[in-house]
C-alpha positions, 0 to 999 in steps of 0.5 A: 105283462111285464114283471113292472106292470104286474107290479103296477098294476098290484101296488094300487091295490094293496091294503096298508095297516091304519096307522097314526097316533091312536089314544083313549078318544081320538080326536075324530071322535071327541069331533064328532061328540063336541058337533053334537053337543055343539046344538040341540038340534044337530041330531034332527037334522042329522045326514046319513053317512055318504055311500060307498062312492060319494065318499071314493069320489070326496076321498080321492079328489081330497086326498089325491086331487083327482076322481078315483079310477073306474077298476078302484071304484068296484073293487072298492065297492066289492070290498065287504070289511067293515074297516075299508075307510080306513085302510082307504084312507091310510093308503091315499095319504101315502100314495106320491099324488097325495104329495102333489095335491098337497104341494098344488094346495100349498102353492096357492096358500104360500104364494097366490100363484105370484109370478116367477122372479129371484126362483123359478117356479117348478124348483119351488113346486120340487121343494113343496112336493118334496116336504109334503112326500116327507110329511115335513110338519106344518112347524118345521114347513114354517121354520123353512120359509121364515129363515131362507135366505136364498144365501145357500143352494139347499134352502134356496127353494124355501127362500121363495116365500120371501124372496119372491116378494122381494122384502117389501113390508107390505107384501110381507108382513100381509103375507105371514099375517095371512098364512101364519096368522089368520090376520089379513093386517094390510089396513093397518099399515097407516093406522089402525084397522078402521073396523077391526079393533084387533089389528092395531096398527102395531100389530103390522108394524111388530110384524115389518121390524122382523125383517126391517134390516133385511134387503135383497143382495145381488151377487156380483158374480152369479147374480142371484137375488139373497136376503143380506142384513144390516145389525142396526135400525129402528122401526118407526111407525106414525098414524095417519089419523093422530101423526102419533109417532110410535118405534118398535121391537119385533113382536109378534102380535100382542105376545111380548117384544123381542129387544135386541141384545146389548151392542157389540163391538163388533157386529156382524160376522161379514160386514154389508158392501157392495159385494159382501151379503150382511151377516150380522151378529145379531139376527133380527130376521133369524128371531122370525120362525121361532116367534110365530110357532112359539108355543103360546101364539095361539094365532099360530096353531088355530090357524093352520088348523082353521085352514085345514078344516076347511080344506077337508069341510069346504068351510072355516070355523073362522071365514074369512080364513085370514080375518080372525077376530074377537068380532068374527068369532068361530062359529065352535068355539071349542071345536076350534080349540081343541083340534088346534091344541091337538095338532100342537101337540102331536107337532102340526102333524099334517098327514095325521090330522087329515087323517084325523079329519077324514075318519070324522062322521062329519066328514062321510056325512051325505051332501043330501040335507035331509027335508027342511025342517024348524029350526033351521040345520045346523052347520055339519049335519051335511056334507059340504058342496065344494068346487074343483079347485082348478088342478083337481079339476084337470087332473079329474078330467084326465082320468075321465077320459083316459089320459092318465091311464093311456099315459101312465102305461105308455110310460110303464111299458117304455121303462119296463122295455127299456135295457137298464143302464147306469143312469136309470133309476133304481127301482126297488120296490113297488113304492119307488116305481110309483113315484118314478112313474107319477113324477114322469107322468105328472111332468109330461101333463103338466102343460094340460094342468096349466091350462086349466089353472090360466082358466079356473084359478079365480076359484083360489077365493076360500068360500067364492064360486063364479062359474063363467061364460070362458070358462063354460065355454072352455069345458063345452068347446076347448080344443084340447078336450075335444082331443082327449075325447077322441078315441084312440089308444083304449081311452075312454071314448075308444072303449065305449064305442067298442061297447056294443051293449048300451047297458055296459057303456052307460056303465062304463061312461058313469064309473069312468067319469061319475064315480058311481053307476047310473040309475035305471032312468040314466041308462034309460037316456044313454040307450035312447041318445045312442039309437037317435043318432047315427054317427055313433063315435060323435054321439059317444063323444058328445054323452062324454062331454056331458057329464063333464060339464055337469055339475056333478062332475064339476062339485066334490059332494 
């Protein structure tokens, strides 16, 4: 084994000292206490703690976007340290795969898989990855996204949020309302919302007013689009129901309006013309991130707290996630206030917040509900079963079949055998090595991930899961997966074909695909199936595919 291989194999097993802010009663303890207090029948229905294998599979999927390897499962199960779950959470949150998974999650949240228009998708995704690798706060990310004009190279990636919606009011207002305020205001464009009293037309045009003076500017030299802005312009709107006309300054929901300063004799730093991007001395657009993130905008903190709660728990305290209003109150209002205020007080540190949620009993409970009893079980007495996202399904399938491990091993061997040169990356420790490997492996396998996204991207809708016939056919017959099931390079199929002991074969199969040991009945079924068919390789391939197509693999539970 080379020094690089030894370094790499060791780094995955290093226990990290628990980190994070501490208080007299940490957030996760207060969350569990509030849930118990929320219903007198909570304890009556409360499920037990999840098993080690159930917890490990869940936290790997939620934090790394893939299932654990068989080795990772076995090592975790053999550990006797009572703090091993805390240590695992800490370690996973520092892995580069965590930043990659959060990149996937927030790419969908922020852009809803919009095609490239002005900023390359790969450039945008790399920006998100680096942001989560550096643990950029949600507040800072908000500022970056809403202030970037695309005119500066260093912030052009972040400008995709605004640029690729081409400053269209109907697209930007809906996106800003949904993503940052938890309110889908599109039905308040032409009139007050017909069914939600909390969504008046002025809320819609209060947001429009921030960017109503902005426009797309095409640089005549490099043809790149960026955002220019004029120094004047009034936002007017008319209700199609009443024909009443009104004007508004920029405002966020019911917060105070942001009036323009007194007019300047020379209002421009750069006056707009066909060759010059307009830059006014006073920019309404620059007021947007500050207005959205101001401390008295409670909607901002509650929205992101609710979204992260949904991400971990599989259901929101408010659902749909973008329909906060008085008639759609949180299921647990005190809990939402607690987690939103705590996130705000901790500077919107998402990594800290996710750790606290992962430490709760609500997150770590088994998904097996108790026998039906009256009254109905309150929410969060058992873990919510949730479908894997397109990216989770892709990476978990590649992990189970052995493609991830063989690709990483080949990359590692190629890297360690390569002579150092001026162009070689500088690897000084195992963290640098892990970052380097993750980047290369992700690039090599991205095409496969894109194939899964094409087949399964409609799963992005929170709270909905409707499998299609085409998806079932993809999992059961896709040539891509069939290729991964061919025995090669010590992948799963190759190892199973080489294993003569059916009990050991069943153990390896279940650990690699379902992250748990098989039951005696399942081991017997594997043995019987192997004896029934003479073509061993084909039989083993069908066994692997059957587990990959199972509901147990398809869901996070």
